[in-house]
C-alpha positions as CSV (number, residue, x, y, z in Angstrom):
1,M,-26.5,-15.6,53.9
2,S,-26.2,-12.9,51.3
3,D,-24.5,-13.2,47.9
4,S,-21.6,-11.0,49.0
5,E,-21.0,-13.1,52.1
6,I,-21.0,-16.3,49.9
7,A,-18.6,-14.6,47.5
8,E,-16.3,-13.6,50.4
9,L,-16.3,-17.2,51.8
10,K,-15.6,-18.6,48.3
11,G,-12.6,-16.2,48.1
12,V,-11.3,-17.3,51.5
13,A,-11.6,-21.0,50.5
14,L,-10.0,-20.4,47.2
15,R,-7.1,-18.5,48.8
16,K,-6.6,-21.4,51.2
17,E,-6.6,-23.9,48.3
18,L,-4.2,-21.8,46.2
19,A,-1.8,-21.5,49.1
20,S,-1.2,-25.2,48.9
21,V,-0.4,-24.9,45.1
22,W,1.3,-21.5,44.6
23,D,4.3,-20.1,46.4
24,G,3.2,-17.0,48.3
25,D,6.8,-15.8,48.7
26,D,7.4,-15.6,45.0
27,P,6.2,-12.1,43.9
28,A,5.1,-13.3,40.4
29,E,3.0,-16.2,41.9
30,A,1.6,-14.0,44.7
31,A,0.6,-11.4,42.0
32,Y,-1.1,-14.1,40.0
33,V,-3.1,-15.3,43.1
34,E,-4.1,-11.7,43.9
35,R,-5.3,-11.2,40.3
36,L,-7.2,-14.4,40.4
37,L,-9.0,-13.4,43.7
38,S,-9.8,-9.9,42.7
39,P,-13.5,-9.0,42.5
40,S,-13.3,-8.1,38.8
41,V,-12.4,-11.7,38.0
42,A,-14.9,-13.4,40.4
43,A,-17.6,-13.6,37.8
44,N,-15.6,-16.1,35.6
45,R,-12.3,-17.3,37.1
46,P,-11.8,-20.1,34.6
47,L,-11.8,-17.7,31.7
48,H,-9.3,-15.5,33.6
49,V,-7.0,-18.6,34.0
50,L,-7.2,-19.3,30.3
51,Q,-6.3,-15.6,29.6
52,E,-3.4,-15.9,32.0
53,L,-2.1,-19.0,30.3
54,T,-2.2,-17.3,26.9
55,E,-0.4,-14.2,28.3
56,L,2.2,-16.5,30.0
57,T,2.8,-18.4,26.8
58,A,3.3,-15.2,24.8
59,R,5.4,-13.4,27.5
60,E,7.5,-16.2,29.0
61,L,7.5,-19.3,26.9
62,G,7.6,-17.9,23.4
63,W,10.0,-15.0,24.2
64,P,13.6,-15.7,23.0
65,S,16.0,-16.9,25.7
66,A,18.5,-14.2,24.9
67,E,15.9,-11.7,26.0
68,G,15.0,-13.4,29.2
69,G,12.3,-15.8,28.0
70,L,12.3,-19.6,27.9
71,G,12.8,-19.6,24.1
72,L,10.2,-22.3,23.3
73,D,10.0,-23.2,19.7
74,P,7.2,-21.4,17.8
75,V,5.6,-24.7,16.8
76,H,5.4,-25.7,20.5
77,C,3.9,-22.3,21.4
78,N,1.3,-22.7,18.7
79,E,0.4,-26.1,20.1
80,I,0.0,-24.5,23.6
81,Y,-2.2,-21.8,22.1
82,R,-4.2,-24.6,20.4
83,S,-4.6,-26.4,23.7
84,V,-5.7,-23.3,25.4
85,T,-8.3,-22.7,22.7
86,R,-9.6,-26.3,23.2
87,F,-9.8,-25.6,26.9
88,H,-11.7,-22.5,26.1
89,D,-14.1,-24.5,23.9
90,V,-14.6,-27.1,26.7
91,L,-15.1,-24.3,29.2
92,G,-17.9,-22.8,27.1
93,A,-19.6,-26.1,26.7
94,C,-19.4,-26.7,30.5
95,E,-20.7,-23.2,31.2
96,R,-23.7,-23.9,28.9
97,I,-24.5,-27.1,30.7
98,F,-24.1,-25.5,34.1
99,R,-26.2,-22.4,33.3
100,T,-29.0,-24.2,31.5
101,P,-31.8,-24.2,34.0
102,I,-33.8,-27.3,34.7
103,Y,-37.5,-26.6,35.2
104,T,-38.1,-27.4,38.9
105,G,-41.7,-28.3,38.2
106,Y,-40.4,-31.2,36.0
107,T,-38.4,-32.6,38.8
108,R,-41.3,-32.4,41.3
109,F,-43.8,-33.8,38.8
110,S,-41.6,-36.8,38.0
111,G,-41.0,-37.5,41.7
112,R,-44.7,-37.4,42.4
113,C,-45.4,-39.8,39.5
114,V,-42.8,-42.3,40.8
115,W,-44.2,-42.0,44.3
116,L,-47.8,-42.6,43.0
117,W,-46.7,-45.5,40.8
118,T,-44.8,-47.3,43.5
119,N,-47.6,-46.9,46.0
120,L,-50.2,-48.3,43.5
121,L,-47.9,-51.1,42.3
122,P,-48.8,-53.5,45.2
123,L,-52.5,-53.3,44.3
124,A,-51.6,-54.5,40.8
125,L,-49.2,-57.2,42.0
126,Y,-51.3,-58.7,44.7
127,P,-53.6,-60.8,42.5
128,A,-50.7,-62.3,40.6
129,L,-48.1,-62.8,43.4
130,G,-50.2,-63.1,46.5
131,P,-49.4,-61.7,50.0
132,F,-45.9,-63.1,50.2
133,G,-44.6,-62.1,46.8
134,T,-46.1,-58.6,46.6
135,I,-44.0,-57.0,49.3
136,P,-40.6,-58.0,48.0
137,A,-41.4,-57.4,44.4
138,S,-42.8,-54.0,45.2
139,A,-39.7,-53.1,47.2
140,V,-37.3,-54.2,44.5
141,V,-39.2,-52.2,41.8
142,A,-39.5,-49.2,44.1
143,L,-35.7,-49.4,44.8
144,F,-34.9,-49.3,41.1
145,L,-37.4,-46.5,40.3
146,Y,-36.2,-44.3,43.2
147,G,-32.6,-45.0,42.2
148,L,-33.4,-43.8,38.6
149,E,-35.1,-40.7,40.0
150,D,-32.0,-39.9,42.2
151,I,-29.7,-40.3,39.2
152,G,-31.9,-38.0,37.2
153,T,-31.8,-35.4,40.0
154,R,-28.0,-35.6,40.1
155,I,-27.7,-35.3,36.4
156,E,-29.4,-31.9,36.6
157,Q,-26.3,-30.5,38.4
158,P,-23.4,-32.6,37.0
159,F,-20.6,-30.4,38.4
160,D,-21.8,-31.0,42.0
161,S,-21.2,-34.7,41.7
162,L,-18.2,-35.1,39.3
163,P,-14.7,-35.7,40.8
164,L,-13.3,-32.5,39.3
165,W,-10.1,-32.7,41.4
166,Q,-9.2,-36.0,39.8
167,Y,-9.5,-34.4,36.4
168,C,-7.3,-31.5,37.5
169,D,-4.7,-33.8,38.9
170,G,-4.6,-35.7,35.6
171,I,-4.1,-32.4,33.7
172,E,-1.4,-31.3,36.1
173,A,0.4,-34.6,35.7
174,G,0.2,-34.3,31.9
175,C,1.6,-30.8,32.0
176,K,4.5,-31.8,34.3
177,Q,5.3,-34.7,32.0
178,L,5.3,-32.4,28.9
179,M,7.6,-29.9,30.7
180,A,10.0,-32.7,31.8
181,Q,10.1,-34.1,28.3
182,H,10.7,-30.7,26.8
183,A,13.7,-30.2,29.2
184,L,15.1,-33.7,28.3
185,L,14.7,-33.0,24.6
186,R,16.5,-29.7,24.9
187,E,19.5,-31.5,26.5
188,A,19.5,-34.3,23.9
189,P,22.2,-34.0,21.2
190,P,20.9,-33.3,17.7
191,R,20.5,-36.1,15.2
192,G,23.3,-36.8,12.8
193,G,26.1,-37.0,15.4
194,D,26.7,-33.2,15.6
């Protein structure tokens, strides 16, 4: 399978996933999805999402309500900008982790060393444990060592094994809570009985 076919399949899968989140009938949301799926963005979609959040904050949230915006207080807009900046910093750190190559020879060599060690271990244990103790002891030690090797292999590509959707669901719940609190605070009467 070529890189272009893989990129096309990723686009189809992402479009399907975004259809469950975004309303395709709303022109603004449909335009956002199309911008996100465009080939010029495919290289770094998370960076594009952060740019969209910044633009949305400037264009919609911070714009005065008299002029069609939501009229969010400048202090709150600044906090949103600060949060987007933190997201950007975290994105950069994750990109560095993801793009740092692990030398494949290291993985192969460590696997071969574990294999050799676990195969020679019964020869060392036999004089001390005898024929009945050598097999279970060797099996338990091999189980732990191969488990550690497996963990090391998984750590090489952390984003393949992390539950990223759970993190996204947590962020979404936090954002919804902030928006609900903002709406409630806007409706609350000011202090001092006015």
